[in-house]
PLY file of the C-alpha trace (Angstrom):
ply
format ascii 1.0
element vertex 118
property float x
property float y
property float z
element edge 117
property int vertex1
property int vertex2
end_header
33.91 8.36 -20.55
34.26 7.68 -16.86
31.07 7.02 -14.93
30.84 7.34 -11.18
27.88 6.13 -9.14
27.69 7.43 -5.60
25.41 5.92 -2.99
24.99 5.52 0.74
23.65 8.89 1.79
20.70 9.31 4.06
19.39 10.78 7.27
21.33 10.12 10.44
21.31 11.50 13.96
24.20 13.49 15.39
26.95 11.09 16.42
25.87 8.43 13.96
27.74 6.87 11.08
27.33 6.37 7.36
29.43 4.77 4.67
29.36 6.29 1.21
30.33 4.25 -1.83
31.38 5.29 -5.30
31.64 2.70 -8.05
33.66 3.65 -11.11
33.08 2.25 -14.56
33.69 3.04 -18.20
37.07 3.87 -19.64
38.69 4.42 -16.29
41.89 2.64 -15.45
41.19 2.73 -11.77
44.73 2.40 -10.51
45.81 5.43 -12.57
43.25 7.82 -11.08
43.31 9.83 -7.93
39.96 9.54 -6.19
38.22 11.84 -3.80
35.09 13.01 -2.08
33.75 16.56 -2.15
30.69 18.06 -0.57
28.48 21.07 -1.08
26.04 22.50 1.42
23.31 24.96 0.41
24.75 28.41 -0.19
28.33 27.23 0.15
31.12 26.37 -2.24
32.02 22.80 -2.97
34.88 21.71 -0.76
37.23 18.78 -0.79
36.60 16.33 2.03
39.06 13.53 1.39
41.22 12.39 -1.47
43.55 9.52 -2.19
46.36 9.42 -4.73
46.52 6.73 -7.38
49.33 5.00 -5.53
47.74 5.35 -2.06
50.87 7.12 -0.90
49.09 10.41 -0.28
45.80 11.01 1.49
44.19 14.34 2.25
41.45 15.14 4.74
39.64 18.36 5.37
40.66 19.58 8.81
37.12 19.44 10.15
36.74 15.74 9.32
40.15 14.45 10.40
39.79 11.60 12.84
36.14 11.09 11.92
36.17 10.24 8.20
38.21 7.61 6.40
38.64 7.22 2.65
39.53 3.83 1.25
39.82 2.17 -2.13
38.80 -1.31 -3.25
40.90 -1.77 -6.36
39.41 -5.15 -7.24
35.92 -3.63 -7.53
36.80 -0.12 -8.74
35.12 1.39 -5.72
36.02 4.04 -3.19
34.41 4.50 0.18
34.02 7.25 2.68
33.42 5.99 6.20
31.91 8.79 8.25
31.72 8.54 12.01
30.70 10.95 14.76
28.62 12.89 12.30
27.68 16.47 13.05
24.95 18.71 11.64
27.61 20.72 9.84
28.43 17.61 7.81
25.05 17.94 6.10
25.67 18.32 2.38
25.49 16.64 -0.98
28.57 14.47 -1.29
30.18 13.93 -4.67
32.84 11.46 -5.66
35.53 12.49 -8.08
38.09 10.76 -10.25
41.06 12.70 -11.53
43.22 11.39 -14.34
46.93 11.95 -14.73
46.39 15.13 -16.77
44.23 16.73 -14.09
40.80 16.21 -15.68
38.07 15.54 -13.15
35.05 13.26 -13.54
32.15 13.65 -11.14
29.48 11.39 -9.78
25.87 12.51 -9.34
26.09 13.12 -5.62
24.38 11.60 -2.61
22.70 13.59 0.14
23.79 13.27 3.74
21.58 14.90 6.35
22.60 14.94 9.99
19.91 15.94 12.44
20.56 17.68 15.73
0 1
1 2
2 3
3 4
4 5
5 6
6 7
7 8
8 9
9 10
10 11
11 12
12 13
13 14
14 15
15 16
16 17
17 18
18 19
19 20
20 21
21 22
22 23
23 24
24 25
25 26
26 27
27 28
28 29
29 30
30 31
31 32
32 33
33 34
34 35
35 36
36 37
37 38
38 39
39 40
40 41
41 42
42 43
43 44
44 45
45 46
46 47
47 48
48 49
49 50
50 51
51 52
52 53
53 54
54 55
55 56
56 57
57 58
58 59
59 60
60 61
61 62
62 63
63 64
64 65
65 66
66 67
67 68
68 69
69 70
70 71
71 72
72 73
73 74
74 75
75 76
76 77
77 78
78 79
79 80
80 81
81 82
82 83
83 84
84 85
85 86
86 87
87 88
88 89
89 90
90 91
91 92
92 93
93 94
94 95
95 96
96 97
97 98
98 99
99 100
100 101
101 102
102 103
103 104
104 105
105 106
106 107
107 108
108 109
109 110
110 111
111 112
112 113
113 114
114 115
115 116
116 117
């Protein structure tokens, strides 16, 4: 019974920035969950963008976003963020946050749309 609420998407020009937020609530023990961001563009498979282990000792970034996106976790407020800089049209997608428990079960937020104009 984990609930994830993603927000922060919108329309931005190429080179601009956005910060996505995902607030977790419900039965989640936030510090025990790995958290991540995925995205899905029309006609394409969902792909992992960034993820962070429960201990913060491991962080993954999709190659195409390395150096531009940063994932962070606010443990006090059960929130993860995705700071996106130098946005490109190919970043246009619906972005989903994800929480993964220690058994590998994933819980998904509703998604927030990011549109980057040329």
